[in-house]
N, C-alpha and C positions, 0 to 999 in steps of 0.2 A: 813298427807303425802301428797304432792303434787300430783295433778292428771297428769297421763303420757299422754304424746302425742300420738295422733293417725296419722299414716302416710300410706298411699296408695301406695304400692309398686310393680311395675310391674317387673317381672323376666323372662328370658328365662326358659322354663318348665323343661331342664335339668340342668340348675343352681339351680333352687329351688329344683328338686329332690335330686342333689347333698348336698345342704346344709340340706335337711331332713334326710337324712342318716348319715351325720356327726353329727347333733343335737342328732338322736337316739344314736349314739355310744358315745356321752358325758353325755348322761341322760338329755337334755335340750329340750324344745319345738325349733321350726324352729325359731318362734319369739325371744326367748332368746339367739340362736345361733348368730343371725344376730346383736343384741345390743351387744352380746360379742365381734363379731369380728368388730363392728364399734367402741367400747370403745378401743379395742386393738390398732387399726389403729390410732385412736386419740391420745393415749397414746404414741405410737410409736414415732409420729412426733412431739409430745411435744404440742399438742393442745387440750388435754383434760383439761376442765375446773378444778379448784380446789374444786369447791362446788359441784360435782357431788357426788351423792348419791351411795354406793356400791351397786352392783349386789346382788341379793337373791342368796344363795347357790343352787347348783345343786340338782336336785332331788325333790321329793314331800315334802312339810314343814312338819315338825313335829307336831303331833296331840297337840293343846293347845299352839303352838308358837305364842305368842301375838305379838311379833315383826311383823310379816309379815300379820298382820290382822286377824288372825286364833283366835278364842275364845276356850277356853276349854268346851268341852262336856261331 
């Protein structure tokens, strides 16, 4: 799997708090919610590259799910 890019993002605290609440409502981390919204905006504008990998499903990975880097224990 390709290493994910790290980005420093400065947000207004009120915007961050609103994103964090929204993410919690949808069982995502704040980081995953931001990525979800960016992907949606890119897709809606026709700018999402065709070679973009799919996002991991919401919530905690199932135990033993090898697809997401988890091993059976």
